[in-house]
C-alpha positions as CSV (number, residue, x, y, z in Angstrom):
1,M,88.8,50.0,127.2
2,K,86.8,50.6,124.1
3,T,83.4,49.0,123.5
4,T,80.5,49.4,121.2
5,L,76.9,49.5,122.4
6,D,73.8,49.6,120.3
7,L,71.5,52.0,122.1
8,P,68.3,53.7,121.1
9,D,68.8,57.0,119.3
10,E,66.6,59.0,121.7
11,L,68.6,57.7,124.7
12,V,71.9,58.7,123.1
13,R,70.5,62.2,122.2
14,Q,69.4,62.7,125.8
15,M,72.9,61.6,127.1
16,K,74.6,64.0,124.7
17,L,72.3,66.9,125.7
18,R,73.0,66.2,129.4
19,A,76.8,66.0,128.8
20,V,76.7,69.3,127.0
21,T,74.6,71.0,129.6
22,Q,76.8,69.7,132.3
23,G,80.0,70.7,130.5
24,R,81.2,67.0,130.5
25,T,82.3,64.5,127.9
26,L,79.8,61.8,126.9
27,R,82.4,59.3,128.0
28,D,82.6,60.6,131.5
29,L,78.8,60.9,131.8
30,V,78.2,57.3,130.6
31,A,80.9,56.0,132.9
32,D,79.3,57.8,135.9
33,F,75.9,56.4,134.9
34,L,77.3,52.9,134.8
35,R,79.1,53.3,138.2
36,Q,75.9,54.5,139.7
37,G,73.9,51.7,138.2
38,L,76.3,49.1,139.5
39,G,76.2,50.7,142.9
40,L,79.9,51.7,142.7
41,A,79.5,55.4,143.2
42,N,77.1,58.0,144.6
43,P,75.6,60.3,142.0
44,K,77.5,63.5,141.5
45,P,75.6,66.8,141.4
46,A,75.6,68.4,138.0
47,P,78.2,71.3,137.8
48,P,76.7,74.6,137.0
49,I,76.9,75.8,133.4
50,S,79.6,78.4,133.0
51,P,78.3,81.6,131.4
52,E,81.4,81.7,129.2
53,S,80.4,78.4,127.6
54,G,77.8,80.1,125.5
55,V,75.3,77.4,126.5
56,F,72.1,78.0,128.4
57,I,69.0,76.0,129.0
58,N,65.8,77.4,127.3
59,T,62.5,77.5,129.0
60,D,61.6,74.3,127.1
61,G,64.5,72.6,128.9
62,L,66.6,72.4,125.7
63,P,70.1,73.7,125.4
64,V,70.7,76.8,123.4
65,F,74.2,77.5,122.0
66,R,75.3,81.1,121.5
67,C,78.1,81.8,119.2
68,A,80.1,84.9,118.2
69,N,78.6,87.0,115.4
70,S,81.6,86.1,113.3
71,A,81.0,82.3,113.6
72,P,80.3,80.5,110.3
73,A,77.0,79.0,111.7
74,G,75.6,82.5,112.1
75,H,75.6,82.9,108.3
76,M,74.2,79.4,107.4
77,S,70.7,78.5,106.5
78,I,68.8,75.9,108.4
79,D,69.2,73.5,105.5
80,Q,73.0,74.0,105.5
81,L,73.1,73.5,109.3
82,L,71.1,70.3,109.1
83,Q,73.3,69.0,106.2
84,L,76.4,69.8,108.3
85,E,75.0,67.8,111.2
86,Q,74.1,64.9,108.9
87,D,77.6,64.9,107.4
88,A,79.1,64.8,110.9
89,L,76.9,62.0,112.0
90,T,77.7,60.0,108.8
91,S,81.4,60.6,109.3
92,E,81.2,59.4,113.0
93,D,79.3,56.3,111.8
94,M,81.8,55.5,109.2
95,Q,84.7,55.9,111.6
96,R,83.0,53.5,114.1
97,A,82.5,51.0,111.3
98,G,86.2,51.2,110.5
99,L,85.6,52.8,107.1
100,S,87.6,55.6,105.6
101,V,86.0,59.0,105.7
């Protein structure tokens, strides 16, 4: 079943980071959190991050994504990367609102 929740931005960021670092979808992570909160399931241990994923946790606790040298992101400026992220977020918001992208 689909539902829409209005959650604080920082909470959603933290959930997305955890999902990425655990190699899980946000949907599965949130469903597990809800099951745990309702007392329907025991917490699952986080699976280890596969070295092939290209993701590792920095000393600051933040995920770092490694990509191939030929990846387009490797040749983009910070401003271009930030604009790409903003465009993706705007597109997601418009889809959630039922507007054409």
